[in-house]
PALUM-41667 format. One record per residue (C-alpha): x negated, y negated, z; residue in three letters; residue number from 1. Coordinates in Angstrom, 3 decimals. Each point is the difference from the previous one (the first is absolute). Layout:
// residues N
[[X; Y; Z]; 'ALA'; NUM]
...
//
This chain:
// residues 410
[[8.872; 25.664; 0.518]; 'UNK'; 1]
[[-1.995; 2.375; 2.148]; 'UNK'; 2]
[[-3.374; 1.062; -1.344]; 'UNK'; 3]
[[-2.194; 2.993; 0.447]; 'UNK'; 4]
[[-3.172; -0.556; 1.989]; 'UNK'; 5]
[[-3.173; 0.564; -1.970]; 'UNK'; 6]
[[-3.322; 0.571; 1.731]; 'UNK'; 7]
[[-2.699; -1.907; -1.834]; 'UNK'; 8]
[[-3.095; 0.947; 1.987]; 'UNK'; 9]
[[0.678; 3.273; 1.861]; 'UNK'; 10]
[[-3.588; 0.236; 1.244]; 'UNK'; 11]
[[0.586; -3.132; 2.112]; 'UNK'; 12]
[[2.292; -0.853; 2.874]; 'UNK'; 13]
[[3.284; -0.968; -1.663]; 'UNK'; 14]
[[1.271; -2.038; 2.931]; 'UNK'; 15]
[[-2.164; -3.066; -0.606]; 'UNK'; 16]
[[-2.151; -2.252; 2.185]; 'UNK'; 17]
[[2.933; -2.278; 0.923]; 'UNK'; 18]
[[2.333; 2.854; 0.949]; 'UNK'; 19]
[[0.173; -1.195; 3.607]; 'UNK'; 20]
[[1.613; -3.278; -1.082]; 'UNK'; 21]
[[3.673; -0.811; -0.318]; 'UNK'; 22]
[[0.879; -2.886; -2.311]; 'UNK'; 23]
[[3.422; -1.593; -0.391]; 'UNK'; 24]
[[0.372; -1.666; -3.397]; 'UNK'; 25]
[[2.616; -2.682; -0.556]; 'UNK'; 26]
[[0.459; -2.234; -3.004]; 'UNK'; 27]
[[0.084; 0.973; -3.633]; 'UNK'; 28]
[[-1.476; -0.290; -3.477]; 'UNK'; 29]
[[-3.787; 0.171; -0.056]; 'UNK'; 30]
[[-2.101; -2.179; 2.322]; 'UNK'; 31]
[[1.012; 1.657; 3.279]; 'UNK'; 32]
[[0.790; 3.469; -1.375]; 'UNK'; 33]
[[-3.385; 0.329; -1.728]; 'UNK'; 34]
[[-1.644; -0.534; 3.394]; 'UNK'; 35]
[[2.209; 2.802; 1.304]; 'UNK'; 36]
[[-1.018; 2.201; -2.934]; 'UNK'; 37]
[[-3.691; -0.510; 0.713]; 'UNK'; 38]
[[0.402; 0.951; 3.661]; 'UNK'; 39]
[[2.206; 2.973; -0.879]; 'UNK'; 40]
[[-2.549; 1.235; -2.538]; 'UNK'; 41]
[[-2.441; 0.516; 2.865]; 'UNK'; 42]
[[2.476; 1.882; 2.144]; 'UNK'; 43]
[[1.918; -2.595; 2.018]; 'UNK'; 44]
[[3.638; 0.831; 0.675]; 'UNK'; 45]
[[1.705; -2.851; -1.834]; 'UNK'; 46]
[[3.682; -0.376; 0.801]; 'UNK'; 47]
[[1.587; -2.254; -2.603]; 'UNK'; 48]
[[3.199; -1.740; 1.086]; 'UNK'; 49]
[[2.323; -0.636; -2.959]; 'UNK'; 50]
[[3.441; -1.509; -0.410]; 'UNK'; 51]
[[2.701; 2.694; -0.138]; 'UNK'; 52]
[[1.482; 0.459; -3.441]; 'UNK'; 53]
[[-2.625; -1.843; -2.049]; 'UNK'; 54]
[[-3.439; 0.292; 1.557]; 'UNK'; 55]
[[-3.155; -1.661; -1.263]; 'UNK'; 56]
[[0.458; -1.676; -3.429]; 'UNK'; 57]
[[-3.124; 1.884; -1.100]; 'UNK'; 58]
[[2.337; 2.973; -0.364]; 'UNK'; 59]
[[1.423; -1.814; -3.045]; 'UNK'; 60]
[[-2.881; -2.198; -1.199]; 'UNK'; 61]
[[-2.505; 0.747; -2.740]; 'UNK'; 62]
[[0.197; 2.348; -2.950]; 'UNK'; 63]
[[2.697; 2.621; 0.394]; 'UNK'; 64]
[[0.079; 3.606; -1.107]; 'UNK'; 65]
[[2.529; 1.602; -2.299]; 'UNK'; 66]
[[1.919; 0.855; 3.177]; 'UNK'; 67]
[[0.252; -3.705; 0.837]; 'UNK'; 68]
[[-2.235; 0.206; 3.046]; 'UNK'; 69]
[[-2.966; -2.240; 0.783]; 'UNK'; 70]
[[-3.458; 1.381; -0.734]; 'UNK'; 71]
[[-1.516; -2.546; 2.414]; 'UNK'; 72]
[[1.811; 1.066; 3.159]; 'UNK'; 73]
[[-1.597; 3.478; 0.212]; 'UNK'; 74]
[[-3.400; -1.739; 0.088]; 'UNK'; 75]
[[0.542; -2.794; 2.540]; 'UNK'; 76]
[[2.331; 2.154; 2.109]; 'UNK'; 77]
[[-2.356; 2.976; 0.196]; 'UNK'; 78]
[[-0.803; 1.601; 3.350]; 'UNK'; 79]
[[2.691; -2.079; 1.762]; 'UNK'; 80]
[[3.082; 1.013; 1.976]; 'UNK'; 81]
[[3.149; -1.832; -1.062]; 'UNK'; 82]
[[2.389; -0.986; 2.795]; 'UNK'; 83]
[[3.108; -2.048; -0.758]; 'UNK'; 84]
[[0.657; -2.792; 2.492]; 'UNK'; 85]
[[2.065; -3.163; -0.334]; 'UNK'; 86]
[[-2.218; -2.555; 1.704]; 'UNK'; 87]
[[2.719; -2.630; -0.203]; 'UNK'; 88]
[[2.046; 1.804; 2.655]; 'UNK'; 89]
[[-0.714; 0.118; 3.751]; 'UNK'; 90]
[[0.004; 3.803; -0.144]; 'UNK'; 91]
[[-2.522; 0.039; -2.840]; 'UNK'; 92]
[[-2.198; -2.499; 1.808]; 'UNK'; 93]
[[0.036; 2.244; 3.073]; 'UNK'; 94]
[[-1.062; 2.995; -2.098]; 'UNK'; 95]
[[-2.872; -2.105; -1.321]; 'UNK'; 96]
[[-0.997; -1.034; 3.541]; 'UNK'; 97]
[[0.026; 3.582; 1.192]; 'UNK'; 98]
[[-2.167; 1.146; -2.913]; 'UNK'; 99]
[[-2.406; -2.924; 0.302]; 'UNK'; 100]
[[-0.409; 0.745; 3.707]; 'UNK'; 101]
[[-1.593; 3.316; -1.051]; 'UNK'; 102]
[[-2.039; -1.422; -2.903]; 'UNK'; 103]
[[-3.574; -1.176; -0.405]; 'UNK'; 104]
[[0.667; -2.313; -2.953]; 'UNK'; 105]
[[3.005; -1.887; -1.350]; 'UNK'; 106]
[[-0.120; -1.244; -3.600]; 'UNK'; 107]
[[2.439; -2.659; -1.171]; 'UNK'; 108]
[[0.139; -2.363; -2.964]; 'UNK'; 109]
[[3.166; -1.994; 0.641]; 'UNK'; 110]
[[0.049; -3.788; -0.217]; 'UNK'; 111]
[[-1.409; -1.481; 3.265]; 'UNK'; 112]
[[2.675; -0.294; 2.662]; 'UNK'; 113]
[[2.093; 2.968; -1.168]; 'UNK'; 114]
[[-1.125; 2.423; 2.704]; 'UNK'; 115]
[[0.327; -2.727; 2.604]; 'UNK'; 116]
[[3.659; -0.487; -0.971]; 'UNK'; 117]
[[0.546; 3.736; 0.479]; 'UNK'; 118]
[[-1.508; -0.021; 3.488]; 'UNK'; 119]
[[-3.107; 1.802; -1.282]; 'UNK'; 120]
[[-2.645; -2.668; 0.572]; 'UNK'; 121]
[[-3.515; 1.053; 0.871]; 'UNK'; 122]
[[0.429; -1.349; 3.522]; 'UNK'; 123]
[[3.078; 2.182; 0.565]; 'UNK'; 124]
[[-1.503; 3.066; -1.647]; 'UNK'; 125]
[[-3.396; -0.259; 1.693]; 'UNK'; 126]
[[1.780; -0.179; 3.351]; 'UNK'; 127]
[[1.298; 3.498; -0.822]; 'UNK'; 128]
[[-3.271; 1.161; -1.551]; 'UNK'; 129]
[[-3.083; -2.035; 1.039]; 'UNK'; 130]
[[-2.249; 1.908; -2.423]; 'UNK'; 131]
[[2.183; -0.785; -3.004]; 'UNK'; 132]
[[-1.664; -1.392; -3.117]; 'UNK'; 133]
[[2.451; -2.008; -2.112]; 'UNK'; 134]
[[-1.099; -0.344; -3.619]; 'UNK'; 135]
[[1.775; -2.920; -1.686]; 'UNK'; 136]
[[-0.412; -0.388; -3.764]; 'UNK'; 137]
[[1.453; -3.143; -1.585]; 'UNK'; 138]
[[-0.670; -2.415; -2.822]; 'UNK'; 139]
[[-1.416; -2.837; 2.106]; 'UNK'; 140]
[[-0.622; 1.435; 3.474]; 'UNK'; 141]
[[1.781; -0.504; 3.300]; 'UNK'; 142]
[[-1.154; -3.604; 0.573]; 'UNK'; 143]
[[-0.407; -3.198; -2.003]; 'UNK'; 144]
[[2.489; -2.156; -1.908]; 'UNK'; 145]
[[0.637; 2.624; -2.707]; 'UNK'; 146]
[[0.622; 2.892; 2.397]; 'UNK'; 147]
[[3.826; -0.121; -0.273]; 'UNK'; 148]
[[-0.056; 0.136; -3.808]; 'UNK'; 149]
[[0.843; 3.109; -1.982]; 'UNK'; 150]
[[-3.306; 1.334; -1.291]; 'UNK'; 151]
[[-0.426; 2.451; -2.854]; 'UNK'; 152]
[[-3.231; 1.604; -1.140]; 'UNK'; 153]
[[-0.076; -1.996; -3.215]; 'UNK'; 154]
[[0.154; -3.272; 1.926]; 'UNK'; 155]
[[-2.805; 1.157; 2.278]; 'UNK'; 156]
[[-2.118; 0.876; -3.041]; 'UNK'; 157]
[[0.600; -3.492; -1.391]; 'UNK'; 158]
[[-0.631; -1.827; 3.269]; 'UNK'; 159]
[[-3.041; 2.124; 0.839]; 'UNK'; 160]
[[-1.644; -1.013; -3.272]; 'UNK'; 161]
[[0.053; 3.292; -1.891]; 'UNK'; 162]
[[2.620; -0.851; -2.625]; 'UNK'; 163]
[[-1.800; -3.153; -1.158]; 'UNK'; 164]
[[-3.168; 1.855; -0.987]; 'UNK'; 165]
[[1.696; 3.101; -1.443]; 'UNK'; 166]
[[0.598; 0.339; -3.726]; 'UNK'; 167]
[[-1.145; -1.528; -3.257]; 'UNK'; 168]
[[-1.109; -3.659; -0.001]; 'UNK'; 169]
[[2.452; -0.780; -2.808]; 'UNK'; 170]
[[3.043; 1.372; 1.827]; 'UNK'; 171]
[[1.924; -0.612; 3.192]; 'UNK'; 172]
[[-1.308; 1.641; 3.182]; 'UNK'; 173]
[[0.693; 3.735; -0.015]; 'UNK'; 174]
[[0.928; 2.624; 2.540]; 'UNK'; 175]
[[-2.292; 2.977; 0.388]; 'UNK'; 176]
[[2.563; 2.637; -1.015]; 'UNK'; 177]
[[0.554; 1.340; 3.529]; 'UNK'; 178]
[[1.318; -1.547; 3.229]; 'UNK'; 179]
[[-3.502; -0.897; 1.145]; 'UNK'; 180]
[[1.012; -2.697; 2.514]; 'UNK'; 181]
[[2.347; 2.298; 1.920]; 'UNK'; 182]
[[-2.509; 2.835; -0.091]; 'UNK'; 183]
[[-2.881; -2.152; 1.202]; 'UNK'; 184]
[[2.061; -1.303; 2.912]; 'UNK'; 185]
[[0.827; 3.613; 0.896]; 'UNK'; 186]
[[-3.651; 1.057; -0.145]; 'UNK'; 187]
[[-0.999; -2.860; 2.307]; 'UNK'; 188]
[[2.945; 0.832; 2.253]; 'UNK'; 189]
[[-1.289; 3.570; 0.244]; 'UNK'; 190]
[[-3.504; -1.195; 0.862]; 'UNK'; 191]
[[1.521; -2.288; 2.609]; 'UNK'; 192]
[[2.099; 2.800; 1.491]; 'UNK'; 193]
[[-2.962; 2.342; 0.364]; 'UNK'; 194]
[[-2.174; -2.794; 1.407]; 'UNK'; 195]
[[2.709; -0.883; 2.525]; 'UNK'; 196]
[[0.308; 3.679; 0.867]; 'UNK'; 197]
[[-3.682; -0.001; 0.933]; 'UNK'; 198]
[[0.745; -3.013; 2.169]; 'UNK'; 199]
[[2.779; 1.896; 1.777]; 'UNK'; 200]
[[-2.421; 2.755; 0.892]; 'UNK'; 201]
[[-2.328; -2.588; 1.526]; 'UNK'; 202]
[[2.522; -2.277; 1.742]; 'UNK'; 203]
[[3.233; 1.978; 0.292]; 'UNK'; 204]
[[1.937; -2.823; -1.658]; 'UNK'; 205]
[[1.491; -0.277; -3.445]; 'UNK'; 206]
[[0.270; -3.121; -2.155]; 'UNK'; 207]
[[1.527; -1.472; -3.158]; 'UNK'; 208]
[[-1.667; 0.537; -3.373]; 'UNK'; 209]
[[1.037; -2.932; -2.223]; 'UNK'; 210]
[[-0.685; 0.825; -3.668]; 'UNK'; 211]
[[0.976; -2.702; -2.510]; 'UNK'; 212]
[[0.069; 0.821; -3.706]; 'UNK'; 213]
[[-1.629; -3.251; -1.109]; 'UNK'; 214]
[[-2.815; 0.449; 2.564]; 'UNK'; 215]
[[-0.656; 3.563; -1.125]; 'UNK'; 216]
[[-0.379; -1.277; -3.566]; 'UNK'; 217]
[[-2.099; -2.958; 1.146]; 'UNK'; 218]
[[-2.409; 2.328; 1.798]; 'UNK'; 219]
[[-0.970; 1.543; -3.352]; 'UNK'; 220]
[[-0.658; -3.302; -1.748]; 'UNK'; 221]
[[-3.787; 0.207; 0.374]; 'UNK'; 222]
[[-1.703; -3.424; -0.013]; 'UNK'; 223]
[[2.696; -1.925; -1.875]; 'UNK'; 224]
[[0.720; -2.397; 2.877]; 'UNK'; 225]
[[-3.589; -1.107; 0.757]; 'UNK'; 226]
[[-0.724; -0.135; -3.737]; 'UNK'; 227]
[[2.680; -2.667; -0.342]; 'UNK'; 228]
[[-0.611; -1.812; 3.275]; 'UNK'; 229]
[[-3.784; -0.218; -0.309]; 'UNK'; 230]
[[-0.544; -0.208; -3.758]; 'UNK'; 231]
[[3.336; -0.978; -1.532]; 'UNK'; 232]
[[0.061; 3.221; -2.037]; 'UNK'; 233]
[[3.446; 1.535; -0.546]; 'UNK'; 234]
[[0.079; 3.572; -1.271]; 'UNK'; 235]
[[2.253; 0.428; -2.999]; 'UNK'; 236]
[[1.572; 2.922; -1.836]; 'UNK'; 237]
[[-2.607; 1.766; -2.112]; 'UNK'; 238]
[[1.789; 3.030; -1.406]; 'UNK'; 239]
[[-2.183; 3.091; -0.195]; 'UNK'; 240]
[[-3.319; -1.631; 0.846]; 'UNK'; 241]
[[-1.672; -1.187; 3.180]; 'UNK'; 242]
[[-1.553; -3.365; -0.956]; 'UNK'; 243]
[[-3.789; -0.056; -0.135]; 'UNK'; 244]
[[-0.228; 3.741; 0.691]; 'UNK'; 245]
[[-0.906; 1.794; -3.203]; 'UNK'; 246]
[[0.407; 2.393; -1.489]; 'UNK'; 247]
[[3.052; 1.156; 1.945]; 'UNK'; 248]
[[3.039; 0.253; -2.221]; 'UNK'; 249]
[[2.355; 2.258; -1.928]; 'UNK'; 250]
[[-1.248; 0.923; -3.464]; 'UNK'; 251]
[[1.805; 1.587; -3.003]; 'UNK'; 252]
[[-0.897; 3.328; -1.592]; 'UNK'; 253]
[[0.441; 1.530; -3.443]; 'UNK'; 254]
[[2.920; 2.143; 1.170]; 'UNK'; 255]
[[1.984; -2.971; 1.366]; 'UNK'; 256]
[[-0.927; 0.667; 3.591]; 'UNK'; 257]
[[-1.429; -2.464; 2.518]; 'UNK'; 258]
[[-3.067; 0.627; 2.133]; 'UNK'; 259]
[[-1.026; -2.088; 2.970]; 'UNK'; 260]
[[-3.775; -0.442; 0.148]; 'UNK'; 261]
[[-1.675; -1.575; 3.037]; 'UNK'; 262]
[[-3.683; -0.595; -0.756]; 'UNK'; 263]
[[-0.599; -3.393; 1.578]; 'UNK'; 264]
[[-2.978; 1.030; 2.137]; 'UNK'; 265]
[[-3.389; -0.516; -1.674]; 'UNK'; 266]
[[-1.085; 3.639; 0.136]; 'UNK'; 267]
[[3.406; 1.233; -1.155]; 'UNK'; 268]
[[0.095; -2.458; -2.893]; 'UNK'; 269]
[[-3.361; 1.320; -1.157]; 'UNK'; 270]
[[1.488; 3.493; -0.095]; 'UNK'; 271]
[[3.017; -1.293; -1.949]; 'UNK'; 272]
[[-2.294; -1.682; -2.528]; 'UNK'; 273]
[[-1.793; 3.310; -0.483]; 'UNK'; 274]
[[3.336; 1.784; -0.493]; 'UNK'; 275]
[[0.909; -2.580; -2.646]; 'UNK'; 276]
[[-3.262; 0.717; -1.808]; 'UNK'; 277]
[[-1.137; -3.580; 0.662]; 'UNK'; 278]
[[-2.401; 0.226; 2.946]; 'UNK'; 279]
[[-1.436; -3.396; -0.914]; 'UNK'; 280]
[[3.198; -1.671; 1.262]; 'UNK'; 281]
[[-1.176; 0.546; 3.569]; 'UNK'; 282]
[[-2.932; -2.327; -0.628]; 'UNK'; 283]
[[1.872; -2.520; -2.151]; 'UNK'; 284]
[[-0.132; -3.414; 1.754]; 'UNK'; 285]
[[3.787; -0.252; -0.374]; 'UNK'; 286]
[[0.635; 3.231; 1.916]; 'UNK'; 287]
[[-3.097; 0.864; 2.022]; 'UNK'; 288]
[[1.464; -0.835; 3.409]; 'UNK'; 289]
[[3.335; -0.377; 1.760]; 'UNK'; 290]
[[0.202; -3.784; -0.354]; 'UNK'; 291]
[[-0.764; -0.023; -3.729]; 'UNK'; 292]
[[2.453; 2.800; -0.756]; 'UNK'; 293]
[[2.660; -1.953; 1.881]; 'UNK'; 294]
[[-0.763; -3.145; -1.966]; 'UNK'; 295]
[[0.294; 1.925; -3.281]; 'UNK'; 296]
[[2.856; 2.239; 1.076]; 'UNK'; 297]
[[2.305; -0.452; -2.995]; 'UNK'; 298]
[[-2.596; 0.703; -2.681]; 'UNK'; 299]
[[-1.344; 2.984; 1.979]; 'UNK'; 300]
[[3.499; 1.466; 0.352]; 'UNK'; 301]
[[0.557; -0.429; -3.739]; 'UNK'; 302]
[[-3.258; 1.762; -0.719]; 'UNK'; 303]
[[0.850; 2.941; 2.234]; 'UNK'; 304]
[[3.538; 0.198; -1.451]; 'UNK'; 305]
[[-1.436; 0.163; -3.532]; 'UNK'; 306]
[[-1.923; 3.068; 1.116]; 'UNK'; 307]
[[2.754; 1.744; 2.007]; 'UNK'; 308]
[[2.657; -0.347; -2.700]; 'UNK'; 309]
[[-2.155; 2.239; -2.210]; 'UNK'; 310]
[[-0.051; 2.765; 2.655]; 'UNK'; 311]
[[2.506; 2.688; 0.867]; 'UNK'; 312]
[[1.012; -0.431; 3.630]; 'UNK'; 313]
[[-1.073; 3.472; 1.137]; 'UNK'; 314]
[[-3.385; -0.331; -1.694]; 'UNK'; 315]
[[-0.458; -3.469; 1.451]; 'UNK'; 316]
[[0.809; 1.120; 3.549]; 'UNK'; 317]
[[-2.347; 2.978; -0.307]; 'UNK'; 318]
[[-2.836; -2.218; -1.208]; 'UNK'; 319]
[[0.520; -2.576; 2.731]; 'UNK'; 320]
[[0.094; 2.701; 2.655]; 'UNK'; 321]
[[-3.233; 1.451; -1.359]; 'UNK'; 322]
[[-1.638; -3.431; 0.196]; 'UNK'; 323]
[[1.328; -0.727; 3.495]; 'UNK'; 324]
[[2.266; -2.880; -1.023]; 'UNK'; 325]
[[3.238; -0.316; 2.053]; 'UNK'; 326]
[[2.968; 0.353; -2.363]; 'UNK'; 327]
[[3.509; 1.392; -0.019]; 'UNK'; 328]
[[3.375; 0.059; -1.672]; 'UNK'; 329]
[[2.903; -2.218; 1.004]; 'UNK'; 330]
[[2.136; 2.688; 1.607]; 'UNK'; 331]
[[3.744; 0.468; -0.196]; 'UNK'; 332]
[[1.940; 2.542; 2.047]; 'UNK'; 333]
[[-0.413; 2.638; -2.735]; 'UNK'; 334]
[[-3.791; -0.382; 0.192]; 'UNK'; 335]
[[-0.004; 0.389; 3.783]; 'UNK'; 336]
[[2.074; 3.174; -0.216]; 'UNK'; 337]
[[-2.414; 1.518; -2.549]; 'UNK'; 338]
[[-3.299; -1.103; 1.559]; 'UNK'; 339]
[[-2.170; 2.795; 1.505]; 'UNK'; 340]
[[-1.474; -2.332; 2.623]; 'UNK'; 341]
[[3.470; -0.894; 1.298]; 'UNK'; 342]
[[0.759; 3.733; 0.097]; 'UNK'; 343]
[[-3.222; 0.930; 1.785]; 'UNK'; 344]
[[0.611; -2.564; 2.744]; 'UNK'; 345]
[[3.767; 0.658; 0.113]; 'UNK'; 346]
[[0.643; -3.678; -0.675]; 'UNK'; 347]
[[3.471; 0.959; -1.238]; 'UNK'; 348]
[[1.842; 2.925; 1.555]; 'UNK'; 349]
[[3.280; 1.643; -0.913]; 'UNK'; 350]
[[2.710; 0.708; 2.544]; 'UNK'; 351]
[[3.323; 1.702; -0.470]; 'UNK'; 352]
[[3.047; -2.236; 0.024]; 'UNK'; 353]
[[3.518; 1.383; 0.269]; 'UNK'; 354]
[[1.309; -2.105; -2.900]; 'UNK'; 355]
[[-3.078; -0.690; -2.128]; 'UNK'; 356]
[[-1.895; 3.245; 0.448]; 'UNK'; 357]
[[-3.730; -0.590; -0.502]; 'UNK'; 358]
[[-0.670; -3.530; 1.227]; 'UNK'; 359]
[[-3.511; -1.459; -0.506]; 'UNK'; 360]
[[-1.077; -2.637; 2.502]; 'UNK'; 361]
[[-3.237; -1.755; 0.905]; 'UNK'; 362]
[[-1.736; 1.665; 2.926]; 'UNK'; 363]
[[-1.011; -1.490; 3.341]; 'UNK'; 364]
[[-2.978; -2.383; 0.035]; 'UNK'; 365]
[[-2.593; -0.247; 1.398]; 'UNK'; 366]
[[-1.170; 3.592; 0.447]; 'UNK'; 367]
[[-1.051; 1.096; 3.479]; 'UNK'; 368]
[[-2.367; 2.978; 0.163]; 'UNK'; 369]
[[1.433; 1.707; 3.101]; 'UNK'; 370]
[[3.514; -1.379; 0.510]; 'UNK'; 371]
[[1.279; -1.110; -3.408]; 'UNK'; 372]
[[3.434; -1.420; -0.568]; 'UNK'; 373]
[[2.570; 2.099; -1.819]; 'UNK'; 374]
[[3.303; -0.412; -1.795]; 'UNK'; 375]
[[2.343; 2.293; 1.891]; 'UNK'; 376]
[[3.244; -0.934; -1.730]; 'UNK'; 377]
[[1.371; -2.587; -2.417]; 'UNK'; 378]
[[2.493; -2.758; 0.824]; 'UNK'; 379]
[[2.875; 1.594; 1.944]; 'UNK'; 380]
[[3.732; -0.176; -0.503]; 'UNK'; 381]
[[1.673; -2.942; 1.725]; 'UNK'; 382]
[[0.561; 0.969; 3.632]; 'UNK'; 383]
[[-1.529; 3.430; -0.475]; 'UNK'; 384]
[[-1.674; -0.054; 3.409]; 'UNK'; 385]
[[2.602; -1.939; 2.010]; 'UNK'; 386]
[[1.329; 2.920; 2.044]; 'UNK'; 387]
[[-3.489; 1.447; 0.497]; 'UNK'; 388]
[[-1.548; -3.244; 1.265]; 'UNK'; 389]
[[2.908; -1.138; 2.140]; 'UNK'; 390]
[[0.272; 3.458; 1.492]; 'UNK'; 391]
[[-3.684; 0.644; 0.621]; 'UNK'; 392]
[[-1.288; -3.485; 0.786]; 'UNK'; 393]
[[3.052; -1.504; 1.717]; 'UNK'; 394]
[[1.790; 3.116; 1.298]; 'UNK'; 395]
[[3.254; -0.932; -1.697]; 'UNK'; 396]
[[2.439; 2.889; -0.074]; 'UNK'; 397]
[[1.707; 1.176; -3.207]; 'UNK'; 398]
[[3.252; -1.571; 1.207]; 'UNK'; 399]
[[-1.816; -3.292; 0.663]; 'UNK'; 400]
[[-1.413; 0.079; -3.516]; 'UNK'; 401]
[[3.402; 0.794; -1.526]; 'UNK'; 402]
[[1.549; -2.931; 1.858]; 'UNK'; 403]
[[-2.715; -2.377; -1.162]; 'UNK'; 404]
[[0.438; 1.197; -3.567]; 'UNK'; 405]
[[3.766; -0.412; 0.132]; 'UNK'; 406]
[[-0.309; -3.546; 1.296]; 'UNK'; 407]
[[-2.429; -0.959; -2.791]; 'UNK'; 408]
[[-3.007; -0.566; 2.269]; 'UNK'; 409]
[[-2.037; 2.715; -1.729]; 'UNK'; 410]
//
């Protein structure tokens, strides 16, 4: 599937601030490839090595279109060059070595020891390319007793503590609805890669970036560990509320909508009380400060819900905005596509896809004022760039490429 390139911000340089970087991406699914997507979004040349004939499973995963093709692959594969290469063969391993010798960053998310078995250890590769940064994304990291285990994002979310505190207190622990563990590990891997790149510019030497899924999740767990160790307090699942922080919840409306209202600060709660037509609530001993509102959270939420369920959602939002009370709808994709703020900031952009036609996709974040990232193309066809990359980067002749293809190496 080749895709037309769409310029999103023609007034800016379309190349991107990382356009001087070459990245070789190995591995599959989400944790490693999302790191590659983030780097590619800001202009890095990301060369994705995929198994001939089948490629990354993300080409088949997720919701499929009427044409039977994945709607996830165009997103995670965007801005990348697809090169087929059988890494289980000596010839494929040599192609990888030759590419990595020209690269700034290598991303891989195989089980620890896999690259070493293929003769692609960091020691061997850094001997060819001393500035190489090897980004390794796994479930448990490269060291420790669990390192050899297979590690999926869901297990990392559980081990990192997120699953236990997610969901309703009367139900089993819940997932968040997206692959948050994989994505977090990829974000931290990206931070690590760029930090290591700064180190290269200072020392001339590369290094390994070891991003473990469970550690990425753990890093977001706020003060849960010292809370338990020092006070014996274990956070539990609390559904839609944050315990002792009130009011901050989802409230019903007359038109069967749900509005999230966050008015837990003293001054903001006073404004909410005025909007409710009950300004005296701000001075009520049960609600007059943060601690008292937290102690009386349930009855305060019930009181607010009694008021909101008599309001139409649009009228309620307009009133809360007028009073300076933070509030908003619980968005679904249809709301994002229709929202004028999303449109004004180009949070979702539409590119042309050969099969799907108009293809909406979330834009690059964060926004840079002078050298923003761009989406130059959607996920490519398997092996679409093999001849181009092997010819340009490795000086392989057309006959060389034909021979490699015939032998099943690419």
